[in-house]
C-alpha positions as CSV (number, residue, x, y, z in Angstrom):
1,M,-22.2,-2.8,21.3
2,T,-22.2,-3.6,24.9
3,P,-25.2,-3.9,27.0
4,V,-25.0,-2.4,30.2
5,V,-26.7,-3.7,33.4
6,R,-27.0,-1.3,36.6
7,R,-27.5,-2.8,39.8
8,L,-29.6,-1.1,42.3
9,I,-29.7,-2.0,45.8
10,L,-32.7,-0.9,48.0
11,L,-31.9,-1.5,51.6
12,R,-34.6,-1.1,54.9
13,H,-33.2,0.7,57.8
14,G,-32.9,-1.4,61.0
15,E,-35.5,-2.0,63.8
16,T,-36.9,1.0,66.1
17,L,-38.7,1.1,69.0
18,Y,-41.9,2.1,66.9
19,N,-41.4,-1.0,64.7
20,A,-41.1,-3.3,67.6
21,S,-44.3,-2.0,69.3
22,Q,-46.2,-1.7,66.0
23,R,-46.4,1.9,66.0
24,M,-46.6,3.7,62.7
25,Q,-43.8,6.1,61.9
26,G,-44.3,7.4,58.4
27,Q,-42.2,10.7,58.4
28,L,-41.7,10.5,62.0
29,D,-37.8,10.9,62.7
30,T,-37.0,7.9,65.1
31,D,-33.8,6.0,65.8
32,L,-32.6,2.7,65.9
33,S,-33.1,0.4,68.6
34,D,-29.9,-1.3,69.9
35,V,-31.3,-4.5,68.3
36,G,-31.7,-2.3,65.2
37,V,-27.9,-1.0,65.6
38,G,-26.7,-4.5,65.8
39,Q,-28.8,-5.3,62.3
40,A,-27.5,-2.3,60.6
41,R,-23.7,-3.7,61.6
42,V,-24.5,-6.9,59.8
43,A,-26.0,-5.9,56.8
44,G,-23.5,-3.2,56.7
45,R,-20.7,-5.7,56.3
46,A,-23.0,-7.8,53.6
47,I,-23.7,-4.9,51.7
48,A,-19.9,-4.0,51.7
49,T,-18.9,-6.5,50.2
50,R,-20.4,-5.2,47.1
51,S,-18.1,-2.7,47.1
52,P,-20.9,0.4,46.3
53,L,-20.6,3.0,43.9
54,V,-22.6,5.5,45.8
55,I,-24.4,5.0,49.0
56,L,-27.5,7.4,49.2
57,S,-30.1,7.6,52.1
58,S,-33.0,9.2,53.1
59,D,-32.7,11.8,55.4
60,L,-34.5,10.3,58.9
61,R,-32.2,8.9,61.5
62,R,-32.9,5.5,61.0
63,A,-32.2,5.2,57.4
64,H,-29.0,7.7,57.6
65,E,-27.9,5.7,61.1
66,T,-28.2,2.2,58.8
67,A,-26.4,3.2,55.9
68,Q,-23.4,5.0,57.9
69,A,-22.9,1.0,59.1
70,I,-22.4,0.5,55.1
71,G,-20.2,3.4,55.1
72,A,-18.1,2.7,58.1
73,V,-16.9,-0.6,56.2
74,T,-16.5,0.7,52.8
75,G,-14.9,4.3,54.0
76,Q,-17.6,6.0,51.9
77,D,-19.6,9.1,52.8
78,V,-23.4,8.7,53.0
79,T,-25.4,11.2,51.1
80,T,-28.9,12.3,52.2
81,D,-32.1,12.8,50.0
82,S,-35.4,13.9,51.8
83,R,-37.2,12.1,48.8
84,L,-36.4,9.0,50.1
85,R,-38.5,9.5,53.0
86,E,-41.3,7.0,54.1
87,T,-44.6,7.3,53.0
88,H,-46.1,10.3,55.3
89,L,-49.0,8.7,57.0
90,G,-50.7,12.1,57.9
91,D,-52.8,11.7,61.1
92,W,-51.9,8.1,61.7
93,Q,-47.9,8.9,62.4
94,G,-47.8,8.0,66.0
95,M,-50.6,5.7,66.3
96,T,-50.5,1.8,67.0
97,H,-51.8,-0.4,64.2
98,H,-54.7,-1.0,67.0
99,E,-55.2,2.4,67.6
100,V,-55.8,2.7,63.6
101,D,-58.3,0.1,63.6
102,E,-60.5,1.5,66.2
103,A,-60.6,4.9,64.9
104,M,-61.1,3.9,61.4
105,P,-62.0,0.2,61.0
106,G,-60.8,-1.6,57.9
107,A,-58.9,1.2,56.4
108,R,-55.4,-0.1,57.1
109,R,-56.5,-2.8,54.6
110,V,-57.8,-0.5,52.1
111,W,-54.7,1.4,52.3
112,R,-52.7,-2.0,51.9
113,D,-54.8,-3.2,49.0
114,D,-54.8,0.4,47.1
115,S,-51.7,1.9,46.2
116,T,-53.8,5.2,45.2
117,W,-55.7,5.5,48.7
118,T,-54.2,8.3,51.1
119,P,-54.3,8.1,54.8
120,P,-55.9,11.5,56.1
121,N,-53.7,14.3,55.4
122,G,-50.8,11.6,54.0
123,E,-49.7,10.5,50.7
124,S,-50.4,7.5,48.5
125,R,-48.2,5.0,47.6
126,V,-48.3,6.6,44.1
127,Q,-47.3,9.8,45.1
128,V,-44.4,8.1,47.0
129,A,-42.9,6.9,44.1
130,E,-43.5,10.2,42.0
131,R,-41.1,11.7,44.4
132,M,-38.6,8.7,44.4
133,L,-38.5,7.8,40.4
134,P,-36.6,11.0,39.4
135,V,-33.6,10.0,42.2
136,V,-32.7,7.0,40.4
137,D,-33.3,8.6,36.7
138,E,-30.7,11.3,37.9
139,L,-28.3,8.7,39.3
140,V,-28.6,6.7,35.7
141,A,-28.0,10.2,34.2
142,G,-25.0,11.2,36.6
143,L,-22.8,8.2,36.6
144,D,-21.1,7.3,34.1
145,N,-19.2,4.3,35.6
146,W,-22.4,2.7,36.9
147,G,-22.5,-0.9,35.1
148,T,-19.7,-0.2,33.0
149,G,-15.7,-0.3,33.5
150,Q,-13.9,-2.5,35.5
151,T,-16.3,-3.3,38.1
152,P,-19.5,-3.4,36.1
153,D,-21.5,-5.2,39.2
154,A,-20.6,-2.5,41.6
155,P,-24.1,-1.5,42.8
156,V,-25.8,1.6,43.9
157,V,-27.3,1.4,47.5
158,L,-30.2,3.8,48.4
159,V,-30.9,3.1,52.1
160,A,-34.7,4.0,53.0
161,H,-38.1,2.4,54.4
162,G,-40.3,-0.5,54.0
163,G,-43.4,1.2,52.1
164,C,-41.4,3.8,50.0
165,I,-39.1,1.0,48.8
166,A,-42.0,-1.1,47.7
167,A,-43.6,1.8,45.6
168,L,-40.3,2.7,44.2
169,T,-39.9,-0.9,43.3
170,A,-43.0,-1.3,41.9
171,G,-42.7,1.9,39.7
172,L,-39.4,1.1,38.2
173,L,-40.8,-2.2,37.0
174,A,-43.5,0.1,35.5
175,L,-46.3,-2.5,37.0
176,P,-49.9,-1.2,36.9
177,V,-50.9,0.6,39.7
178,A,-53.7,-2.3,40.8
179,N,-50.9,-4.9,41.1
180,W,-48.5,-2.7,43.2
181,P,-49.8,-4.5,46.5
182,V,-48.4,-7.6,45.3
183,F,-45.0,-6.9,47.2
184,G,-45.1,-8.4,50.6
185,G,-43.7,-6.7,53.7
186,L,-39.9,-5.9,54.0
187,A,-38.2,-7.0,57.0
188,N,-35.5,-4.5,58.6
189,T,-32.4,-4.4,57.1
190,S,-33.6,-6.5,54.6
191,W,-33.0,-5.8,51.0
192,V,-34.0,-5.6,47.4
193,Q,-31.9,-5.8,43.9
194,L,-33.0,-4.7,41.0
195,S,-31.1,-5.0,37.4
196,G,-31.2,-1.9,34.9
197,H,-31.0,-3.2,31.6
198,S,-30.0,-1.1,28.3
199,T,-28.3,-1.4,25.1
200,T,-25.9,1.2,25.8
201,A,-25.2,3.4,28.5
202,D,-27.0,6.3,27.1
203,D,-30.3,4.4,26.8
204,A,-32.9,4.2,29.4
205,P,-32.8,1.1,31.4
206,V,-35.3,-1.8,31.5
207,W,-35.6,-2.3,35.3
208,R,-35.9,-6.3,36.5
209,L,-36.1,-7.6,39.9
210,D,-33.4,-10.0,41.1
211,V,-34.1,-10.2,44.8
212,W,-37.0,-9.2,47.2
213,N,-36.4,-9.4,51.0
214,A,-32.9,-10.7,50.9
215,T,-31.0,-10.9,54.1
216,A,-27.4,-10.8,55.2
217,E,-28.1,-14.4,56.9
218,S,-29.8,-16.3,54.1
219,A,-29.9,-14.6,50.6
220,D,-27.9,-15.0,47.4
221,L,-26.9,-11.2,46.9
222,G,-28.6,-11.8,43.4
223,V,-25.7,-11.2,40.8
224,Q,-27.3,-12.4,37.4
């Protein structure tokens, strides 16, 4: 009986002008800045060295454009899935951090510290994980060659957003919700790697965190 280890890389999109000006995007559909385009190219070349099995992206442009930078190197198509969108920030979308703090003093800290808390007319991190976890479950069920065959270390790559990547990571690791805020911020075009360990390809994987906030310039890609 041969154990199966599935590699999963979660890559945050490149910089946008909203990121540069500390303006909250949520599900607003923004473009990469010139800096972000360059970041995506560098990250794309780094991730491409892993020969990903599949590249799946949020349908928001900033993530899709970042994912396409990987596909441009590997020659693969990028599939989009709206379930990989960033947390919907409701009334906060489009506001700067300063504007939110003036309108609702202390609320951003509550939001960071409590993954069940919801911005006005938005969604919580727990709700984000609930919509994202089925994406990974479907990939586990549908990709027979993930973690097996001649290239068992070839990863699936999901390109998404900082907040939702943290929520998905916490959900995959089955952390108590009270502990979800332990993850620090994820920089633009940094990534997370998880490994899903199972006794056979038919068993549900148990996920372990290999890498958090890795970059093309500094990080070990985390094959363990």
